[in-house]
C-alpha positions as CSV (number, residue, x, y, z in Angstrom):
1,M,-19.4,9.7,-151.2
2,D,-21.2,8.6,-147.8
3,V,-19.5,9.5,-144.5
4,K,-20.1,5.9,-143.0
5,E,-18.5,4.3,-146.0
6,L,-15.6,6.5,-145.3
7,Q,-15.6,5.9,-141.4
8,G,-15.0,2.2,-142.5
9,M,-12.3,2.6,-144.0
10,A,-8.5,2.6,-142.6
11,D,-6.2,5.4,-142.4
12,I,-4.1,4.6,-145.1
13,E,-7.0,4.2,-147.5
14,L,-8.5,7.5,-146.5
15,Q,-4.9,8.8,-147.2
16,E,-4.8,7.4,-150.9
17,K,-8.5,8.8,-151.1
18,E,-7.5,12.2,-150.2
19,R,-4.4,12.1,-152.7
20,Q,-6.7,10.7,-155.6
21,L,-9.1,13.5,-154.9
22,K,-6.6,16.1,-155.0
23,Q,-5.2,14.7,-157.7
24,E,-8.9,15.0,-159.6
25,I,-9.1,18.3,-158.8
26,F,-6.1,19.3,-160.0
27,N,-7.2,17.7,-163.4
28,L,-10.8,19.0,-163.1
29,R,-9.3,22.5,-162.8
30,F,-7.2,22.1,-165.6
31,Q,-9.9,20.9,-167.8
32,L,-11.9,24.4,-166.8
33,A,-9.0,26.5,-167.6
34,T,-8.8,24.9,-171.2
35,G,-12.6,25.0,-171.7
36,R,-12.9,20.9,-171.9
37,I,-14.9,20.4,-168.7
38,E,-17.7,18.4,-169.5
39,N,-19.8,18.6,-166.0
40,P,-18.3,21.9,-164.1
41,M,-20.5,20.6,-160.9
42,K,-17.9,18.0,-160.7
43,I,-15.3,20.2,-159.4
44,R,-17.8,21.3,-156.4
45,Q,-18.7,17.6,-155.8
46,T,-15.0,16.4,-155.5
47,R,-14.0,19.4,-153.2
48,R,-16.8,18.3,-150.9
49,D,-15.8,14.7,-151.1
50,L,-12.3,15.8,-150.2
51,A,-13.6,17.9,-147.2
52,R,-15.3,14.8,-146.1
53,V,-12.3,12.7,-146.3
54,K,-10.3,14.9,-144.6
55,T,-13.0,15.6,-141.5
56,V,-12.9,11.8,-141.1
57,L,-8.9,11.4,-141.1
58,T,-9.1,14.2,-138.2
59,Q,-11.8,12.7,-136.2
60,K,-9.7,9.2,-136.4
61,M,-6.6,11.1,-135.6
62,T,-8.3,12.8,-132.5
63,A,-9.7,9.7,-131.3
64,S,-6.7,7.9,-131.6
65,K,-4.8,10.8,-129.6
66,G,-7.7,10.7,-126.4
67,R,-7.0,6.8,-126.6
68,G,-3.7,7.0,-126.2
69,S,-3.5,9.4,-123.1
């Protein structure tokens, strides 16, 4: 997932993406616990994608607060 791609998304889209990634992490951790995970590195990648989404959301929130004052 590319940061520039995320920056082009609307806030609502980013919030939906965050929700999807959280659900995916839950599912991957469940698979890990049951021993059915095919690619354990997918957990790390998904966590990093979630962090990117949260970072972009925070940046957008901070920028919008700065403009409103």
